[in-house]
C-alpha positions in Angstrom: -11.9 -9.7 -17.0 -14.5 -8.9 -14.3 -12.8 -6.7 -11.7 -14.0 -5.8 -8.2 -12.1 -3.1 -6.3 -12.5 -3.2 -2.6 -12.6 0.5 -1.7 -12.5 3.6 -3.8 -9.9 5.6 -1.8 -6.6 7.0 -2.9 -5.2 3.8 -4.3 -8.2 1.7 -5.2 -9.9 4.7 -6.7 -6.9 5.8 -8.7 -6.1 2.3 -10.2 -9.8 1.4 -10.7 -10.5 4.8 -12.3 -7.6 4.4 -14.8 -8.9 1.0 -15.7 -12.4 2.4 -16.4 -10.8 5.3 -18.4 -9.2 2.6 -20.6 -12.4 0.8 -21.2 -12.3 -2.0 -18.6 -15.4 -2.3 -16.4 -14.8 -2.1 -12.7 -17.2 -2.5 -9.7 -16.3 -0.8 -6.5 -17.3 -2.4 -3.2 -17.6 0.6 -0.8 -19.2 1.8 2.4 -22.6 3.6 2.1 -21.2 7.1 2.6 -18.6 6.6 -0.1 -21.2 5.1 -2.4 -23.4 8.2 -2.0 -20.5 10.5 -2.7 -19.6 8.5 -5.9 -23.3 8.5 -7.0 -23.6 12.3 -6.5 -20.2 13.4 -7.9 -18.7 10.5 -9.7 -15.1 9.2 -9.3 -12.8 12.2 -9.6 -9.1 12.0 -10.2 -6.7 15.0 -10.3 -3.3 14.1 -11.8 -0.5 15.4 -13.9 -1.4 12.4 -16.2 -4.8 13.8 -16.8 -7.8 14.7 -14.7 -10.7 12.3 -15.0 -14.3 12.1 -13.8 -16.6 9.2 -14.4 -19.8 7.6 -13.0 -19.0 4.2 -11.5 -20.7 1.0 -10.6 -20.8 0.6 -6.8 -22.1 -2.0 -4.4 -22.1 -2.0 -0.6 -22.2 -5.8 -0.2 -21.0 -8.6 -2.3 -23.7 -11.0 -1.1 -25.5 -12.5 -4.1 -22.9 -11.4 -6.6 -21.3 -13.7 -9.1 -17.6 -14.5 -8.6 -15.2 -11.9 -10.1 -12.0 -12.7 -12.0 -9.9 -10.3 -10.0 -10.4 -8.6 -6.7 -8.1 -5.6 -6.2 -7.7 -5.3 -2.4 -6.7 -1.7 -1.4 -7.8 -1.5 2.2 -5.6 -0.4 5.2 -4.0 -3.3 7.1 -6.1 -2.6 10.2 -9.3 -3.3 8.1 -8.1 -6.6 6.6 -10.3 -8.9 8.6 -13.4 -6.8 7.6 -12.2 -6.7 4.0 -11.7 -10.5 3.8 -15.2 -11.0 5.1 -16.6 -8.5 2.6 -15.0 -10.1 -0.5 -15.5 -13.8 0.5 -18.8 -14.1 -1.4 -17.2 -13.3 -4.7 -14.1 -15.5 -4.5 -14.7 -18.3 -7.0 -12.5 -21.2 -8.1 -10.5 -19.0 -10.5 -10.6 -15.6 -8.7 -7.3 -13.8 -8.3 -6.8 -11.5 -5.3 -4.3 -8.8 -5.8 -3.6 -7.1 -2.4 -1.8 -3.7 -2.6 -1.5 -3.3 1.1 1.6 -2.1 2.7 3.9 -4.6 4.4 4.1 -8.4 4.3 2.0 -9.9 7.1 -1.3 -9.7 5.2 -0.1 -12.4 2.8 -0.2 -15.1 5.5 -3.7 -14.1 6.5 -5.0 -14.0 3.0 -3.4 -17.4 2.2 -4.9 -18.9 5.3 -8.4 -17.6 4.5 -8.6 -18.1 0.7 -5.6 -20.4 -0.2 -2.3 -19.3 -1.6 -3.4 -20.2 -5.1 -5.8 -17.3 -5.1 -3.4 -14.7 -3.8 -0.9 -12.7 -5.8 1.9 -10.6 -4.4 1.5 -6.9 -5.2 3.2 -3.6 -4.7 1.8 -0.2 -5.5 4.2 2.7 -5.9 2.1 5.9 -5.9 1.6 9.0 -3.8 -2.1 9.9 -3.7 -4.6 11.1 -1.2 -8.4 11.3 -0.8 -9.6 14.8 0.0 -12.6 15.6 2.1 -14.8 16.2 -0.9 -13.9 12.8 -2.3 -11.4 13.8 -5.0 -8.4 11.5 -5.5 -5.3 13.8 -5.8 -2.3 12.2 -7.4 0.7 13.8 -5.7 3.7 13.0 -7.9 4.6 11.1 -11.0 4.6 7.6 -9.5 1.9 5.3 -10.9 3.5 1.9 -10.7 1.8 -1.5 -10.0 4.0 -4.5 -9.7 2.5 -8.0 -9.2 3.1 -11.7 -9.6 2.6 -15.2 -8.4 4.0 -15.8 -4.9 5.8 -18.8 -6.4 7.6 -16.6 -9.0 5.9 -18.3 -11.9 4.9 -16.0 -14.8 1.5 -17.5 -15.3 -1.1 -16.9 -18.0 -3.4 -15.1 -15.6 -0.7 -12.7 -14.6 0.1 -11.9 -18.2 -3.6 -11.5 -19.0 -3.8 -8.9 -16.1 -0.7 -7.1 -17.4 -2.2 -6.9 -20.9 -5.3 -5.1 -19.4 -3.2 -2.8 -17.3 -1.0 -1.9 -20.3 -4.0 -0.3 -21.9 -4.0 2.3 -19.1 -1.7 5.2 -18.2 -0.4 3.0 -15.3 3.1 1.4 -15.5 2.4 -2.3 -14.8 5.1 -4.9 -14.3 4.6 -8.7 -14.0 7.3 -9.8 -11.7 9.0 -13.2 -11.4 10.3 -12.2 -8.0 7.5 -10.4 -6.3 8.5 -11.4 -2.8 11.8 -9.6 -3.3 10.0 -6.6 -4.6 7.7 -6.6 -1.6 10.5 -6.9 0.9 12.4 -4.0 -0.7 9.3 -1.9 -0.5 8.9 -2.8 3.2 12.5 -1.7 3.8 11.7 1.6 2.1 8.4 2.1 3.8 9.4 1.1 7.3 12.3 3.6 7.0 10.3 6.5 5.6 7.2 5.9 7.8 9.2 5.3 10.9 11.3 8.4 10.5 8.7 10.9 9.2 6.1 9.8 11.8 8.6 9.8 14.7 9.9 13.3 13.8 6.6 14.6 12.5 8.5 16.0 9.5 9.4 15.4 5.9 12.6 13.7 4.8 14.0 17.0 3.7 13.2 18.7 7.0 14.8 15.8 8.9 17.8 15.9 6.6 18.4 19.6 7.3 19.1 18.9 10.9 22.7 18.1 11.9 22.2 14.3 12.5 19.0 13.7 10.5 20.4 12.1 7.3 22.8 9.9 9.4 19.9 8.7 11.6 17.7 7.9 8.6 20.3 6.0 6.7 21.3 4.0 9.8 17.7 3.0 10.2 17.5 2.1 6.5 20.6 -0.1 6.9 19.0 -1.9 9.9 15.8 -2.5 7.9 17.9 -3.8 5.0 19.6 -6.2 7.5 16.2 -7.5 8.6 15.3 -8.2 5.0 18.6 -10.0 4.4 18.1 -12.1 7.4 14.7 -13.2 6.0 16.5 -14.1 2.7 15.7 -11.0 0.6 18.8 -8.8 0.5 18.0 -5.4 -1.1 19.9 -4.7 -4.3 22.8 -2.3 -4.4 20.9 0.0 -6.7 18.0 0.1 -4.3 20.2 0.9 -1.3 22.0 3.6 -3.3 18.7 5.2 -4.4 17.4 5.4 -0.9 20.7 6.6 0.7 20.4 9.5 -1.9 16.8 10.2 -1.1 17.5 10.3 2.7 20.3 12.8 2.1 18.2 15.3 0.1 17.6 18.4 2.2 14.9 19.6 -0.2 12.8 16.4 -0.3 9.1 17.0 0.6 8.7 13.2 1.0 6.5 11.9 3.8 4.8 8.6 4.4 1.0 8.3 4.2 1.2 7.1 7.8 2.2 10.6 8.8 -0.7 12.0 6.9 -2.9 9.5 8.9 -1.5 11.0 12.2 -2.0 14.5 11.0 -5.7 13.9 10.3 -5.8 12.1 13.7 -6.7 8.8 12.2 -5.6 5.2 12.9 -2.2 4.0 11.6 -0.6 0.8 10.2 2.1 1.1 12.8 1.8 -2.4 14.1 1.6 -3.8 10.6 4.8 -2.0 9.5 7.0 -1.0 12.4 5.7 -3.7 14.8 6.3 -6.4 12.2 9.9 -5.2 11.6 10.5 -4.9 15.3 9.5 -8.6 15.8 11.8 -9.6 12.9 14.7 -7.6 14.3 14.4 -9.3 17.7 14.0 -12.7 16.0 17.3 -12.3 14.1 19.2 -10.7 17.0 19.6 -7.3 15.3 19.6 -3.9 16.9 15.9 -3.2 17.7 16.4 0.0 19.6 15.1 2.4 17.0 12.2 0.2 16.1 11.3 0.0 19.8 11.3 3.8 20.1 9.2 4.3 17.0 6.8 1.5 17.9 6.2 2.9 21.4 5.8 6.4 19.9 3.1 5.1 17.5 1.4 3.0 20.2 1.3 6.0 22.5 -0.3 8.1 19.8 -3.0 5.3 19.4 -3.6 5.4 23.2 -4.2 9.1 23.2 -6.3 8.8 20.1 -8.5 6.1 21.7 -8.9 8.2 24.8 -10.0 11.2 22.7 -7.2 13.4 23.8 -5.9 14.6 20.4 
């Protein structure tokens, strides 16, 4: 299977690197600065599951390339338009696109651009970050990749991809209900990102305040109600797990969106919180907390754009 990975950041670099480690060739489509770093130092992973450094094949444009069998799309949501243009030359009749972006709204845009038959649903559960020197640091024991056809069919191509991923140290799941999985992740992410960004603190730091856990679990419940209104009610086990997480005063858990703010970078606020705000209003649910968080993130973007951070 010929695999193209759009980006070699925390997610794309980690998953692509583990594929290479297991013997599967991967080409990385990256910006020139990242290409030079990879050429000079190689792709470097630091992880409890083994440190790994390897030279990698990189390109800065897909123009003139043959179609790939799989494109792993690991960009940020705000870069999706640029990413779709970048991968368009290598989307052949049989190419699968596996997006591991946060949220849901990117599926509609990918389906419209390339056709739903090309686009899988996907969820990555991993905490990793790209350091200034280009090292990918794996921050916990999560290394999950869940994917499937939007229709729920367990297709031959999905099983072929799983077989390749099973040769790696990743934990890969071919799902017959990927849309449910994606909605549950969005409930989780919008809660964690919304709360940790708004409070500029970890889950544990928020939970140690008198009303912190109650506020977080109430926000979780509202996000779950949005998913239910869309036809994807989170499971009882999912809700129990996250009620427990949000009540842990020792939890160091923060969303990557908070790390984006702390480095004064752009965020996926509109893609995550803005999306859920629109859904809450659509279904007549309490949108007050979503509104506060959305305005908070939009105000941050205003200050960032004005250079006042």
